[in-house]
PDB file with SEQRES, HELIX, SHEET and CRYST1 records, atoms N, CA, C and O in Angstrom:
SEQRES   1 A   85  MET ASN GLU VAL VAL VAL ASP LEU ARG THR ARG GLU GLU          
SEQRES   2 A   85  TYR ALA LYS GLY HIS LEU SER GLU SER VAL ASN ILE PRO          
SEQRES   3 A   85  HIS THR GLU PHE ILE GLU LYS ALA HIS ARG GLY GLU LEU          
SEQRES   4 A   85  ASP LYS ASP THR SER TYR LEU LEU HIS CYS ARG SER GLY          
SEQRES   5 A   85  GLY ARG VAL GLY ILE VAL MET GLU GLU VAL LYS ASP LEU          
SEQRES   6 A   85  GLN LEU GLN ASN ILE GLN GLU ARG PHE ASN GLU TYR ALA          
SEQRES   7 A   85  ARG GLU HIS PRO GLU SER LEU                                  
HELIX    1 AA1 ARG A   11  LYS A   16  1                                   6    
HELIX    2 AA2 HIS A   27  HIS A   35  1                                   9    
HELIX    3 AA3 GLY A   53  GLU A   61  1                                   9    
HELIX    4 AA4 GLN A   71  GLU A   80  1                                  10    
HELIX    5 AA5 PRO A   82  SER A   84  5                                   3    
SHEET    1 AA1 4 SER A  22  ASN A  24  0                                        
SHEET    2 AA1 4 ASN A   2  ASP A   7  1                                        
SHEET    3 AA1 4 THR A  43  HIS A  48  1                                        
SHEET    4 AA1 4 LEU A  67  ASN A  69  1                                        
CRYST1    1.000    1.000    1.000  90.00  90.00  90.00 P 1           1          
ATOM      1  N   MET A   1       0.832  -1.181   0.000  1.00  0.00           N  
ATOM      2  CA  MET A   1       0.000   0.000   0.000  1.00  0.00           C  
ATOM      3  C   MET A   1       0.882   1.252   0.000  1.00  0.00           C  
ATOM      4  O   MET A   1       1.887   1.318   0.708  1.00  0.00           O  
ATOM      5  N   ASN A   2       0.499   2.212  -0.782  1.00  0.00           N  
ATOM      6  CA  ASN A   2       1.204   3.491  -0.836  1.00  0.00           C  
ATOM      7  C   ASN A   2       0.866   4.329   0.382  1.00  0.00           C  
ATOM      8  O   ASN A   2      -0.234   4.234   0.924  1.00  0.00           O  
ATOM      9  N   GLU A   3       1.809   5.144   0.808  1.00  0.00           N  
ATOM     10  CA  GLU A   3       1.583   6.106   1.878  1.00  0.00           C  
ATOM     11  C   GLU A   3       1.980   7.486   1.371  1.00  0.00           C  
ATOM     12  O   GLU A   3       3.000   7.645   0.700  1.00  0.00           O  
ATOM     13  N   VAL A   4       1.164   8.479   1.699  1.00  0.00           N  
ATOM     14  CA  VAL A   4       1.453   9.852   1.323  1.00  0.00           C  
ATOM     15  C   VAL A   4       1.303  10.717   2.569  1.00  0.00           C  
ATOM     16  O   VAL A   4       0.262  10.691   3.227  1.00  0.00           O  
ATOM     17  N   VAL A   5       2.345  11.485   2.894  1.00  0.00           N  
ATOM     18  CA  VAL A   5       2.301  12.426   4.010  1.00  0.00           C  
ATOM     19  C   VAL A   5       1.683  13.720   3.478  1.00  0.00           C  
ATOM     20  O   VAL A   5       2.214  14.336   2.554  1.00  0.00           O  
ATOM     21  N   VAL A   6       0.561  14.121   4.066  1.00  0.00           N  
ATOM     22  CA  VAL A   6      -0.165  15.303   3.596  1.00  0.00           C  
ATOM     23  C   VAL A   6      -0.144  16.394   4.658  1.00  0.00           C  
ATOM     24  O   VAL A   6      -0.601  16.191   5.783  1.00  0.00           O  
ATOM     25  N   ASP A   7       0.388  17.544   4.290  1.00  0.00           N  
ATOM     26  CA  ASP A   7       0.380  18.734   5.128  1.00  0.00           C  
ATOM     27  C   ASP A   7      -0.890  19.499   4.771  1.00  0.00           C  
ATOM     28  O   ASP A   7      -1.033  19.977   3.646  1.00  0.00           O  
ATOM     29  N   LEU A   8      -1.812  19.617   5.728  1.00  0.00           N  
ATOM     30  CA  LEU A   8      -3.119  20.212   5.478  1.00  0.00           C  
ATOM     31  C   LEU A   8      -3.148  21.728   5.676  1.00  0.00           C  
ATOM     32  O   LEU A   8      -4.209  22.345   5.585  1.00  0.00           O  
ATOM     33  N   ARG A   9      -1.998  22.323   5.945  1.00  0.00           N  
ATOM     34  CA  ARG A   9      -1.963  23.769   6.175  1.00  0.00           C  
ATOM     35  C   ARG A   9      -2.102  24.545   4.861  1.00  0.00           C  
ATOM     36  O   ARG A   9      -2.108  23.963   3.776  1.00  0.00           O  
ATOM     37  N   THR A  10      -2.213  25.856   4.983  1.00  0.00           N  
ATOM     38  CA  THR A  10      -2.311  26.699   3.790  1.00  0.00           C  
ATOM     39  C   THR A  10      -0.982  26.657   3.031  1.00  0.00           C  
ATOM     40  O   THR A  10       0.041  26.235   3.570  1.00  0.00           O  
ATOM     41  N   ARG A  11      -1.016  27.092   1.797  1.00  0.00           N  
ATOM     42  CA  ARG A  11       0.208  27.125   0.989  1.00  0.00           C  
ATOM     43  C   ARG A  11       1.258  28.047   1.620  1.00  0.00           C  
ATOM     44  O   ARG A  11       2.454  27.763   1.569  1.00  0.00           O  
ATOM     45  N   GLU A  12       0.796  29.156   2.214  1.00  0.00           N  
ATOM     46  CA  GLU A  12       1.709  30.098   2.852  1.00  0.00           C  
ATOM     47  C   GLU A  12       2.391  29.450   4.060  1.00  0.00           C  
ATOM     48  O   GLU A  12       3.599  29.605   4.243  1.00  0.00           O  
ATOM     49  N   GLU A  13       1.633  28.731   4.876  1.00  0.00           N  
ATOM     50  CA  GLU A  13       2.214  28.044   6.029  1.00  0.00           C  
ATOM     51  C   GLU A  13       3.215  26.987   5.569  1.00  0.00           C  
ATOM     52  O   GLU A  13       4.307  26.868   6.125  1.00  0.00           O  
ATOM     53  N   TYR A  14       2.834  26.234   4.562  1.00  0.00           N  
ATOM     54  CA  TYR A  14       3.692  25.178   4.024  1.00  0.00           C  
ATOM     55  C   TYR A  14       5.015  25.756   3.511  1.00  0.00           C  
ATOM     56  O   TYR A  14       6.079  25.170   3.712  1.00  0.00           O  
ATOM     57  N   ALA A  15       4.933  26.903   2.851  1.00  0.00           N  
ATOM     58  CA  ALA A  15       6.131  27.521   2.278  1.00  0.00           C  
ATOM     59  C   ALA A  15       7.140  27.932   3.347  1.00  0.00           C  
ATOM     60  O   ALA A  15       8.338  27.999   3.072  1.00  0.00           O  
ATOM     61  N   LYS A  16       6.670  28.206   4.565  1.00  0.00           N  
ATOM     62  CA  LYS A  16       7.564  28.609   5.653  1.00  0.00           C  
ATOM     63  C   LYS A  16       8.400  27.449   6.178  1.00  0.00           C  
ATOM     64  O   LYS A  16       9.462  27.661   6.764  1.00  0.00           O  
ATOM     65  N   GLY A  17       7.922  26.217   5.970  1.00  0.00           N  
ATOM     66  CA  GLY A  17       8.648  25.046   6.423  1.00  0.00           C  
ATOM     67  C   GLY A  17       7.724  23.857   6.522  1.00  0.00           C  
ATOM     68  O   GLY A  17       6.562  23.996   6.903  1.00  0.00           O  
ATOM     69  N   HIS A  18       8.238  22.677   6.178  1.00  0.00           N  
ATOM     70  CA  HIS A  18       7.399  21.481   6.158  1.00  0.00           C  
ATOM     71  C   HIS A  18       8.255  20.224   6.224  1.00  0.00           C  
ATOM     72  O   HIS A  18       9.463  20.262   5.993  1.00  0.00           O  
ATOM     73  N   LEU A  19       7.608  19.116   6.542  1.00  0.00           N  
ATOM     74  CA  LEU A  19       8.295  17.833   6.514  1.00  0.00           C  
ATOM     75  C   LEU A  19       8.733  17.579   5.077  1.00  0.00           C  
ATOM     76  O   LEU A  19       7.951  17.769   4.145  1.00  0.00           O  
ATOM     77  N   SER A  20       9.964  17.156   4.895  1.00  0.00           N  
ATOM     78  CA  SER A  20      10.522  17.042   3.544  1.00  0.00           C  
ATOM     79  C   SER A  20       9.749  16.079   2.645  1.00  0.00           C  
ATOM     80  O   SER A  20       9.693  16.283   1.432  1.00  0.00           O  
ATOM     81  N   GLU A  21       9.158  15.041   3.214  1.00  0.00           N  
ATOM     82  CA  GLU A  21       8.453  14.051   2.395  1.00  0.00           C  
ATOM     83  C   GLU A  21       6.976  14.383   2.181  1.00  0.00           C  
ATOM     84  O   GLU A  21       6.242  13.600   1.578  1.00  0.00           O  
ATOM     85  N   SER A  22       6.545  15.543   2.675  1.00  0.00           N  
ATOM     86  CA  SER A  22       5.116  15.861   2.599  1.00  0.00           C  
ATOM     87  C   SER A  22       4.727  16.567   1.299  1.00  0.00           C  
ATOM     88  O   SER A  22       5.548  17.191   0.626  1.00  0.00           O  
ATOM     89  N   VAL A  23       3.452  16.442   0.983  1.00  0.00           N  
ATOM     90  CA  VAL A  23       2.836  17.220  -0.092  1.00  0.00           C  
ATOM     91  C   VAL A  23       1.819  18.131   0.567  1.00  0.00           C  
ATOM     92  O   VAL A  23       1.255  17.798   1.609  1.00  0.00           O  
ATOM     93  N   ASN A  24       1.592  19.266  -0.034  1.00  0.00           N  
ATOM     94  CA  ASN A  24       0.665  20.239   0.532  1.00  0.00           C  
ATOM     95  C   ASN A  24      -0.676  20.181  -0.176  1.00  0.00           C  
ATOM     96  O   ASN A  24      -0.782  20.446  -1.373  1.00  0.00           O  
ATOM     97  N   ILE A  25      -1.698  19.827   0.593  1.00  0.00           N  
ATOM     98  CA  ILE A  25      -3.078  19.897   0.116  1.00  0.00           C  
ATOM     99  C   ILE A  25      -3.867  20.539   1.252  1.00  0.00           C  
ATOM    100  O   ILE A  25      -4.201  19.857   2.221  1.00  0.00           O  
ATOM    101  N   PRO A  26      -4.174  21.836   1.159  1.00  0.00           N  
ATOM    102  CA  PRO A  26      -4.927  22.479   2.231  1.00  0.00           C  
ATOM    103  C   PRO A  26      -6.192  21.682   2.577  1.00  0.00           C  
ATOM    104  O   PRO A  26      -6.797  21.051   1.711  1.00  0.00           O  
ATOM    105  N   HIS A  27      -6.576  21.723   3.849  1.00  0.00           N  
ATOM    106  CA  HIS A  27      -7.619  20.823   4.342  1.00  0.00           C  
ATOM    107  C   HIS A  27      -8.933  20.925   3.572  1.00  0.00           C  
ATOM    108  O   HIS A  27      -9.569  19.901   3.322  1.00  0.00           O  
ATOM    109  N   THR A  28      -9.356  22.121   3.192  1.00  0.00           N  
ATOM    110  CA  THR A  28     -10.614  22.235   2.441  1.00  0.00           C  
ATOM    111  C   THR A  28     -10.486  21.596   1.065  1.00  0.00           C  
ATOM    112  O   THR A  28     -11.428  20.978   0.568  1.00  0.00           O  
ATOM    113  N   GLU A  29      -9.327  21.747   0.460  1.00  0.00           N  
ATOM    114  CA  GLU A  29      -9.068  21.133  -0.841  1.00  0.00           C  
ATOM    115  C   GLU A  29      -9.061  19.599  -0.731  1.00  0.00           C  
ATOM    116  O   GLU A  29      -9.598  18.899  -1.589  1.00  0.00           O  
ATOM    117  N   PHE A  30      -8.441  19.097   0.344  1.00  0.00           N  
ATOM    118  CA  PHE A  30      -8.379  17.655   0.554  1.00  0.00           C  
ATOM    119  C   PHE A  30      -9.794  17.085   0.671  1.00  0.00           C  
ATOM    120  O   PHE A  30     -10.103  16.056   0.070  1.00  0.00           O  
ATOM    121  N   ILE A  31     -10.648  17.753   1.441  1.00  0.00           N  
ATOM    122  CA  ILE A  31     -12.034  17.305   1.606  1.00  0.00           C  
ATOM    123  C   ILE A  31     -12.764  17.326   0.268  1.00  0.00           C  
ATOM    124  O   ILE A  31     -13.483  16.383  -0.062  1.00  0.00           O  
ATOM    125  N   GLU A  32     -12.582  18.396  -0.504  1.00  0.00           N  
ATOM    126  CA  GLU A  32     -13.236  18.490  -1.819  1.00  0.00           C  
ATOM    127  C   GLU A  32     -12.772  17.371  -2.742  1.00  0.00           C  
ATOM    128  O   GLU A  32     -13.585  16.747  -3.424  1.00  0.00           O  
ATOM    129  N   LYS A  33     -11.464  17.117  -2.765  1.00  0.00           N  
ATOM    130  CA  LYS A  33     -10.928  16.036  -3.607  1.00  0.00           C  
ATOM    131  C   LYS A  33     -11.521  14.688  -3.191  1.00  0.00           C  
ATOM    132  O   LYS A  33     -11.864  13.866  -4.041  1.00  0.00           O  
ATOM    133  N   ALA A  34     -11.637  14.469  -1.893  1.00  0.00           N  
ATOM    134  CA  ALA A  34     -12.205  13.211  -1.398  1.00  0.00           C  
ATOM    135  C   ALA A  34     -13.651  13.054  -1.840  1.00  0.00           C  
ATOM    136  O   ALA A  34     -14.049  11.983  -2.300  1.00  0.00           O  
ATOM    137  N   HIS A  35     -14.436  14.111  -1.705  1.00  0.00           N  
ATOM    138  CA  HIS A  35     -15.851  14.047  -2.086  1.00  0.00           C  
ATOM    139  C   HIS A  35     -16.038  13.868  -3.597  1.00  0.00           C  
ATOM    140  O   HIS A  35     -17.033  13.296  -4.043  1.00  0.00           O  
ATOM    141  N   ARG A  36     -15.082  14.357  -4.371  1.00  0.00           N  
ATOM    142  CA  ARG A  36     -15.153  14.181  -5.833  1.00  0.00           C  
ATOM    143  C   ARG A  36     -14.574  12.844  -6.274  1.00  0.00           C  
ATOM    144  O   ARG A  36     -14.607  12.524  -7.462  1.00  0.00           O  
ATOM    145  N   GLY A  37     -14.043  12.055  -5.339  1.00  0.00           N  
ATOM    146  CA  GLY A  37     -13.475  10.753  -5.675  1.00  0.00           C  
ATOM    147  C   GLY A  37     -12.096  10.825  -6.294  1.00  0.00           C  
ATOM    148  O   GLY A  37     -11.687   9.903  -6.999  1.00  0.00           O  
ATOM    149  N   GLU A  38     -11.378  11.894  -6.046  1.00  0.00           N  
ATOM    150  CA  GLU A  38     -10.064  12.097  -6.656  1.00  0.00           C  
ATOM    151  C   GLU A  38      -8.900  11.542  -5.834  1.00  0.00           C  
ATOM    152  O   GLU A  38      -7.751  11.616  -6.270  1.00  0.00           O  
ATOM    153  N   LEU A  39      -9.180  10.988  -4.652  1.00  0.00           N  
ATOM    154  CA  LEU A  39      -8.117  10.413  -3.831  1.00  0.00           C  
ATOM    155  C   LEU A  39      -8.138   8.902  -3.976  1.00  0.00           C  
ATOM    156  O   LEU A  39      -9.201   8.282  -4.013  1.00  0.00           O  
ATOM    157  N   ASP A  40      -6.962   8.326  -4.056  1.00  0.00           N  
ATOM    158  CA  ASP A  40      -6.819   6.882  -4.245  1.00  0.00           C  
ATOM    159  C   ASP A  40      -7.193   6.138  -2.966  1.00  0.00           C  
ATOM    160  O   ASP A  40      -6.583   6.353  -1.919  1.00  0.00           O  
ATOM    161  N   LYS A  41      -8.181   5.277  -3.049  1.00  0.00           N  
ATOM    162  CA  LYS A  41      -8.629   4.519  -1.878  1.00  0.00           C  
ATOM    163  C   LYS A  41      -7.623   3.456  -1.453  1.00  0.00           C  
ATOM    164  O   LYS A  41      -7.759   2.890  -0.368  1.00  0.00           O  
ATOM    165  N   ASP A  42      -6.622   3.169  -2.273  1.00  0.00           N  
ATOM    166  CA  ASP A  42      -5.588   2.209  -1.925  1.00  0.00           C  
ATOM    167  C   ASP A  42      -4.351   2.889  -1.330  1.00  0.00           C  
ATOM    168  O   ASP A  42      -3.326   2.244  -1.110  1.00  0.00           O  
ATOM    169  N   THR A  43      -4.455   4.172  -1.078  1.00  0.00           N  
ATOM    170  CA  THR A  43      -3.360   4.931  -0.493  1.00  0.00           C  
ATOM    171  C   THR A  43      -3.695   5.260   0.954  1.00  0.00           C  
ATOM    172  O   THR A  43      -4.832   5.607   1.274  1.00  0.00           O  
ATOM    173  N   SER A  44      -2.703   5.149   1.822  1.00  0.00           N  
ATOM    174  CA  SER A  44      -2.855   5.546   3.215  1.00  0.00           C  
ATOM    175  C   SER A  44      -2.363   6.983   3.335  1.00  0.00           C  
ATOM    176  O   SER A  44      -1.200   7.272   3.053  1.00  0.00           O  
ATOM    177  N   TYR A  45      -3.244   7.877   3.752  1.00  0.00           N  
ATOM    178  CA  TYR A  45      -2.909   9.292   3.875  1.00  0.00           C  
ATOM    179  C   TYR A  45      -2.513   9.597   5.314  1.00  0.00           C  
ATOM    180  O   TYR A  45      -3.300   9.387   6.237  1.00  0.00           O  
ATOM    181  N   LEU A  46      -1.291  10.093   5.505  1.00  0.00           N  
ATOM    182  CA  LEU A  46      -0.755  10.442   6.813  1.00  0.00           C  
ATOM    183  C   LEU A  46      -0.883  11.957   6.953  1.00  0.00           C  
ATOM    184  O   LEU A  46      -0.157  12.708   6.302  1.00  0.00           O  
ATOM    185  N   LEU A  47      -1.794  12.397   7.791  1.00  0.00           N  
ATOM    186  CA  LEU A  47      -2.180  13.799   7.845  1.00  0.00           C  
ATOM    187  C   LEU A  47      -1.566  14.552   9.011  1.00  0.00           C  
ATOM    188  O   LEU A  47      -1.383  14.003  10.097  1.00  0.00           O  
ATOM    189  N   HIS A  48      -1.248  15.823   8.770  1.00  0.00           N  
ATOM    190  CA  HIS A  48      -0.859  16.719   9.855  1.00  0.00           C  
ATOM    191  C   HIS A  48      -1.148  18.151   9.454  1.00  0.00           C  
ATOM    192  O   HIS A  48      -1.321  18.466   8.277  1.00  0.00           O  
ATOM    193  N   CYS A  49      -1.196  19.021  10.472  1.00  0.00           N  
ATOM    194  CA  CYS A  49      -1.361  20.456  10.257  1.00  0.00           C  
ATOM    195  C   CYS A  49      -0.586  21.153  11.361  1.00  0.00           C  
ATOM    196  O   CYS A  49       0.347  20.566  11.909  1.00  0.00           O  
ATOM    197  N   ARG A  50      -0.932  22.363  11.702  1.00  0.00           N  
ATOM    198  CA  ARG A  50      -0.166  23.067  12.735  1.00  0.00           C  
ATOM    199  C   ARG A  50      -0.510  22.585  14.140  1.00  0.00           C  
ATOM    200  O   ARG A  50       0.391  22.307  14.932  1.00  0.00           O  
ATOM    201  N   SER A  51      -1.786  22.482  14.459  1.00  0.00           N  
ATOM    202  CA  SER A  51      -2.176  22.134  15.831  1.00  0.00           C  
ATOM    203  C   SER A  51      -2.973  20.841  15.936  1.00  0.00           C  
ATOM    204  O   SER A  51      -3.197  20.345  17.039  1.00  0.00           O  
ATOM    205  N   GLY A  52      -3.404  20.289  14.805  1.00  0.00           N  
ATOM    206  CA  GLY A  52      -4.212  19.076  14.823  1.00  0.00           C  
ATOM    207  C   GLY A  52      -5.680  19.318  14.534  1.00  0.00           C  
ATOM    208  O   GLY A  52      -6.423  18.376  14.260  1.00  0.00           O  
ATOM    209  N   GLY A  53      -6.106  20.570  14.592  1.00  0.00           N  
ATOM    210  CA  GLY A  53      -7.513  20.896  14.358  1.00  0.00           C  
ATOM    211  C   GLY A  53      -7.991  20.546  12.957  1.00  0.00           C  
ATOM    212  O   GLY A  53      -9.065  19.967  12.798  1.00  0.00           O  
ATOM    213  N   ARG A  54      -7.219  20.884  11.956  1.00  0.00           N  
ATOM    214  CA  ARG A  54      -7.609  20.585  10.575  1.00  0.00           C  
ATOM    215  C   ARG A  54      -7.582  19.091  10.305  1.00  0.00           C  
ATOM    216  O   ARG A  54      -8.371  18.587   9.505  1.00  0.00           O  
ATOM    217  N   VAL A  55      -6.674  18.379  10.971  1.00  0.00           N  
ATOM    218  CA  VAL A  55      -6.642  16.923  10.841  1.00  0.00           C  
ATOM    219  C   VAL A  55      -7.968  16.348  11.337  1.00  0.00           C  
ATOM    220  O   VAL A  55      -8.555  15.485  10.685  1.00  0.00           O  
ATOM    221  N   GLY A  56      -8.433  16.822  12.477  1.00  0.00           N  
ATOM    222  CA  GLY A  56      -9.701  16.349  13.037  1.00  0.00           C  
ATOM    223  C   GLY A  56     -10.869  16.607  12.119  1.00  0.00           C  
ATOM    224  O   GLY A  56     -11.733  15.744  11.958  1.00  0.00           O  
ATOM    225  N   ILE A  57     -10.913  17.782  11.513  1.00  0.00           N  
ATOM    226  CA  ILE A  57     -11.989  18.136  10.579  1.00  0.00           C  
ATOM    227  C   ILE A  57     -11.984  17.180   9.396  1.00  0.00           C  
ATOM    228  O   ILE A  57     -13.026  16.643   9.020  1.00  0.00           O  
ATOM    229  N   VAL A  58     -10.804  16.968   8.808  1.00  0.00           N  
ATOM    230  CA  VAL A  58     -10.694  16.095   7.639  1.00  0.00           C  
ATOM    231  C   VAL A  58     -11.079  14.665   7.999  1.00  0.00           C  
ATOM    232  O   VAL A  58     -11.825  14.017   7.265  1.00  0.00           O  
ATOM    233  N   MET A  59     -10.572  14.174   9.123  1.00  0.00           N  
ATOM    234  CA  MET A  59     -10.856  12.787   9.496  1.00  0.00           C  
ATOM    235  C   MET A  59     -12.350  12.569   9.735  1.00  0.00           C  
ATOM    236  O   MET A  59     -12.872  11.492   9.446  1.00  0.00           O  
ATOM    237  N   GLU A  60     -13.034  13.575  10.255  1.00  0.00           N  
ATOM    238  CA  GLU A  60     -14.477  13.464  10.472  1.00  0.00           C  
ATOM    239  C   GLU A  60     -15.237  13.507   9.142  1.00  0.00           C  
ATOM    240  O   GLU A  60     -16.203  12.769   8.948  1.00  0.00           O  
ATOM    241  N   GLU A  61     -14.801  14.361   8.247  1.00  0.00           N  
ATOM    242  CA  GLU A  61     -15.487  14.548   6.956  1.00  0.00           C  
ATOM    243  C   GLU A  61     -15.287  13.380   5.996  1.00  0.00           C  
ATOM    244  O   GLU A  61     -16.166  13.086   5.186  1.00  0.00           O  
ATOM    245  N   VAL A  62     -14.148  12.718   6.079  1.00  0.00           N  
ATOM    246  CA  VAL A  62     -13.769  11.717   5.087  1.00  0.00           C  
ATOM    247  C   VAL A  62     -13.441  10.397   5.782  1.00  0.00           C  
ATOM    248  O   VAL A  62     -12.305   9.927   5.722  1.00  0.00           O  
ATOM    249  N   LYS A  63     -14.408   9.815   6.421  1.00  0.00           N  
ATOM    250  CA  LYS A  63     -14.196   8.615   7.235  1.00  0.00           C  
ATOM    251  C   LYS A  63     -13.909   7.362   6.418  1.00  0.00           C  
ATOM    252  O   LYS A  63     -13.326   6.418   6.950  1.00  0.00           O  
ATOM    253  N   ASP A  64     -14.295   7.317   5.142  1.00  0.00           N  
ATOM    254  CA  ASP A  64     -14.150   6.087   4.355  1.00  0.00           C  
ATOM    255  C   ASP A  64     -12.751   5.871   3.793  1.00  0.00           C  
ATOM    256  O   ASP A  64     -12.465   4.797   3.264  1.00  0.00           O  
ATOM    257  N   LEU A  65     -11.880   6.856   3.895  1.00  0.00           N  
ATOM    258  CA  LEU A  65     -10.507   6.691   3.409  1.00  0.00           C  
ATOM    259  C   LEU A  65      -9.605   6.212   4.537  1.00  0.00           C  
ATOM    260  O   LEU A  65      -9.945   6.333   5.714  1.00  0.00           O  
ATOM    261  N   GLN A  66      -8.469   5.676   4.170  1.00  0.00           N  
ATOM    262  CA  GLN A  66      -7.496   5.234   5.164  1.00  0.00           C  
ATOM    263  C   GLN A  66      -6.653   6.436   5.572  1.00  0.00           C  
ATOM    264  O   GLN A  66      -5.660   6.769   4.925  1.00  0.00           O  
ATOM    265  N   LEU A  67      -7.068   7.071   6.647  1.00  0.00           N  
ATOM    266  CA  LEU A  67      -6.392   8.264   7.125  1.00  0.00           C  
ATOM    267  C   LEU A  67      -5.701   7.958   8.442  1.00  0.00           C  
ATOM    268  O   LEU A  67      -6.205   7.188   9.260  1.00  0.00           O  
ATOM    269  N   GLN A  68      -4.546   8.566   8.638  1.00  0.00           N  
ATOM    270  CA  GLN A  68      -3.809   8.389   9.878  1.00  0.00           C  
ATOM    271  C   GLN A  68      -3.316   9.750  10.336  1.00  0.00           C  
ATOM    272  O   GLN A  68      -2.784  10.526   9.542  1.00  0.00           O  
ATOM    273  N   ASN A  69      -3.495  10.033  11.612  1.00  0.00           N  
ATOM    274  CA  ASN A  69      -3.053  11.291  12.181  1.00  0.00           C  
ATOM    275  C   ASN A  69      -1.595  11.149  12.605  1.00  0.00           C  
ATOM    276  O   ASN A  69      -1.277  10.332  13.470  1.00  0.00           O  
ATOM    277  N   ILE A  70      -0.708  11.937  12.004  1.00  0.00           N  
ATOM    278  CA  ILE A  70       0.710  11.897  12.390  1.00  0.00           C  
ATOM    279  C   ILE A  70       1.109  13.243  12.995  1.00  0.00           C  
ATOM    280  O   ILE A  70       2.241  13.696  12.829  1.00  0.00           O  
ATOM    281  N   GLN A  71       0.166  13.876  13.697  1.00  0.00           N  
ATOM    282  CA  GLN A  71       0.391  15.198  14.265  1.00  0.00           C  
ATOM    283  C   GLN A  71       1.618  15.237  15.172  1.00  0.00           C  
ATOM    284  O   GLN A  71       2.373  16.209  15.138  1.00  0.00           O  
ATOM    285  N   GLU A  72       1.829  14.206  15.976  1.00  0.00           N  
ATOM    286  CA  GLU A  72       2.971  14.211  16.892  1.00  0.00           C  
ATOM    287  C   GLU A  72       4.294  14.305  16.132  1.00  0.00           C  
ATOM    288  O   GLU A  72       5.232  14.957  16.590  1.00  0.00           O  
ATOM    289  N   ARG A  73       4.364  13.664  14.987  1.00  0.00           N  
ATOM    290  CA  ARG A  73       5.577  13.741  14.165  1.00  0.00           C  
ATOM    291  C   ARG A  73       5.820  15.177  13.711  1.00  0.00           C  
ATOM    292  O   ARG A  73       6.955  15.652  13.713  1.00  0.00           O  
ATOM    293  N   PHE A  74       4.743  15.867  13.321  1.00  0.00           N  
ATOM    294  CA  PHE A  74       4.884  17.263  12.919  1.00  0.00           C  
ATOM    295  C   PHE A  74       5.231  18.137  14.117  1.00  0.00           C  
ATOM    296  O   PHE A  74       6.024  19.071  13.996  1.00  0.00           O  
ATOM    297  N   ASN A  75       4.643  17.840  15.271  1.00  0.00           N  
ATOM    298  CA  ASN A  75       4.942  18.621  16.471  1.00  0.00           C  
ATOM    299  C   ASN A  75       6.430  18.550  16.808  1.00  0.00           C  
ATOM    300  O   ASN A  75       7.019  19.550  17.216  1.00  0.00           O  
ATOM    301  N   GLU A  76       7.037  17.385  16.642  1.00  0.00           N  
ATOM    302  CA  GLU A  76       8.475  17.241  16.875  1.00  0.00           C  
ATOM    303  C   GLU A  76       9.260  18.114  15.898  1.00  0.00           C  
ATOM    304  O   GLU A  76      10.216  18.787  16.284  1.00  0.00           O  
ATOM    305  N   TYR A  77       8.847  18.097  14.634  1.00  0.00           N  
ATOM    306  CA  TYR A  77       9.493  18.933  13.619  1.00  0.00           C  
ATOM    307  C   TYR A  77       9.365  20.409  14.017  1.00  0.00           C  
ATOM    308  O   TYR A  77      10.334  21.164  13.932  1.00  0.00           O  
ATOM    309  N   ALA A  78       8.173  20.813  14.449  1.00  0.00           N  
ATOM    310  CA  ALA A  78       7.918  22.210  14.804  1.00  0.00           C  
ATOM    311  C   ALA A  78       8.786  22.650  15.988  1.00  0.00           C  
ATOM    312  O   ALA A  78       9.272  23.781  16.018  1.00  0.00           O  
ATOM    313  N   ARG A  79       8.977  21.759  16.954  1.00  0.00           N  
ATOM    314  CA  ARG A  79       9.839  22.095  18.097  1.00  0.00           C  
ATOM    315  C   ARG A  79      11.277  22.326  17.630  1.00  0.00           C  
ATOM    316  O   ARG A  79      11.972  23.193  18.161  1.00  0.00           O  
ATOM    317  N   GLU A  80      11.712  21.567  16.658  1.00  0.00           N  
ATOM    318  CA  GLU A  80      13.075  21.693  16.144  1.00  0.00           C  
ATOM    319  C   GLU A  80      13.229  22.860  15.173  1.00  0.00           C  
ATOM    320  O   GLU A  80      14.335  23.364  14.979  1.00  0.00           O  
ATOM    321  N   HIS A  81      12.130  23.289  14.566  1.00  0.00           N  
ATOM    322  CA  HIS A  81      12.159  24.359  13.557  1.00  0.00           C  
ATOM    323  C   HIS A  81      11.076  25.399  13.849  1.00  0.00           C  
ATOM    324  O   HIS A  81      10.171  25.575  13.034  1.00  0.00           O  
ATOM    325  N   PRO A  82      11.144  26.085  14.979  1.00  0.00           N  
ATOM    326  CA  PRO A  82      10.068  27.020  15.337  1.00  0.00           C  
ATOM    327  C   PRO A  82       9.903  28.167  14.343  1.00  0.00           C  
ATOM    328  O   PRO A  82       8.826  28.755  14.247  1.00  0.00           O  
ATOM    329  N   GLU A  83      10.949  28.481  13.617  1.00  0.00           N  
ATOM    330  CA  GLU A  83      10.869  29.556  12.624  1.00  0.00           C  
ATOM    331  C   GLU A  83       9.952  29.197  11.459  1.00  0.00           C  
ATOM    332  O   GLU A  83       9.536  30.076  10.704  1.00  0.00           O  
ATOM    333  N   SER A  84       9.638  27.926  11.311  1.00  0.00           N  
ATOM    334  CA  SER A  84       8.818  27.490  10.171  1.00  0.00           C  
ATOM    335  C   SER A  84       7.326  27.651  10.444  1.00  0.00           C  
ATOM    336  O   SER A  84       6.508  27.379   9.564  1.00  0.00           O  
ATOM    337  N   LEU A  85       6.963  28.084  11.634  1.00  0.00           N  
ATOM    338  CA  LEU A  85       5.555  28.263  11.959  1.00  0.00           C  
ATOM    339  C   LEU A  85       5.243  29.704  11.948  1.00  0.00           C  
ATOM    340  O   LEU A  85       4.101  30.090  12.198  1.00  0.00           O  
TER     341      LEU A  85                                                      
END                                                                             
């Protein structure tokens, strides 16, 4: 199974700093893509944002996909790179 690390923050937040293996899909866009059937159901999406709030919104809205909250991993990155927030 494929895994994709998704940064749900805005493009501006992402540009300030992000996990190197992540792709940026703002949370509203991610939800829209899911509802349109544009996300691969055979992919495991590893989600994070700045505080975890957007992850919660997405996980509630898109329950049928394989989503995983990796917020703690991002929190560790943020502690090491506070300038990126």
